[in-house]
N, C-alpha and C positions, 0 to 999 in steps of 0.2 A: 534465581531469575527464570521465569518461564519463557521458553522460546516460542510457544504457540499461544499467542494472545488473541482472544476474540476481538473483533472490530470494536464493538461497544455493546453493552448490555441493552436489550430491548430493541435492537434494530432487526430488520426483516431478513438479514442474511443468515443462511444456515451455516453451521460449522463445517469447515473443510475436513474431509477424511484424513486420517493420519498419513496414509500412503501418498495422498496428493500433496500434503504439506512437505513431506520428505522430498518428493520430486521437485517441488517448487524451490525449496531451499537449495537443492543441488543445481538447478538451472540458474538461480540468482547469484551463485558464487562467481560466475564468469561475466556477469553484467557490470557495466559501468553505470555510475549514477546518472540518471536522466534529469532529475530535479534536485536543486540545492536550496535548502532552507537557510536563509541568512538571518541577520539581526532584525530584519523587518518582520519576521515570523510568518504566520499563516495568513497571507494577504489574499484577497479575492482573486488576484491575478495568478498567484501561485496555485490556488485550488483549481482554477480553470486550466492552467497548464498541466497539472497533474491529471485532471480528468481527461484531457485530450491524449496525454501519454498512455493512460490506461486503456483508452479506446483503441489506440494504435498497437500497443504492445502486450496488453493483458498483465504482464509481470513487470513491475517497475521498481528500481532501486532509488531511494531518496536519501541524500546525504545532508546531514545537519552540519553546516559550516559555522553557523552561529547558533546560539541557544542550545549548545551541546548538552548542558546539564538538564534541559527540559525535554529531551527527546522521548523519554518514556511517557510523558504526559501529552506531548504533541502528536506522536505517532497514531494513537487511537483516534484523535481528533481528525487527522488527515484521512484515515480510513472511513470514518463516519461521514465526513464531508463529501467524499467521492463515492460512497456506497461500495467500498472495496473491502477486502480482507487484509488485515495486518498479519502477514505470514510470519515475520521474524524481525527482531531488532538485534543488530550485532554491531559492535563498535559505535560509530557515529552514523550508522545507516539503518534505514527501515526498508523492508521489502513489502510491497503492496501488490495484491492480485485482484483483478476483477475479470470474470469470464465474459468474453464477447458474446452477445446474443447470437443465437443461430439465425442465419438468413431466412430459414423457413418460418420462424416465429413472427417475423415482421409481416409475412403474407397471410397469416392466420386471421 
């Protein structure tokens, strides 16, 4: 099982450097899950909540409380839906990362 899963083939996100992946994995170990995926699956409301959580925190842990058997298929879908990186899947959790835009970039 690969720990470093790219978000999805063909998306515009560039691959995270290995050093950054290691740092993000280390930071993620102390995180509590912010989003829980239940039996309803990937609803538009869940995607919107995850998108907001990524804007606020950059690094988010998602727990699969339902659909645990499908986490390896659903995790990349979450990443592509939110234009984030799937850093790691471990146990019943997925770690997603999306860098916040720099404030200077908005003014350019």
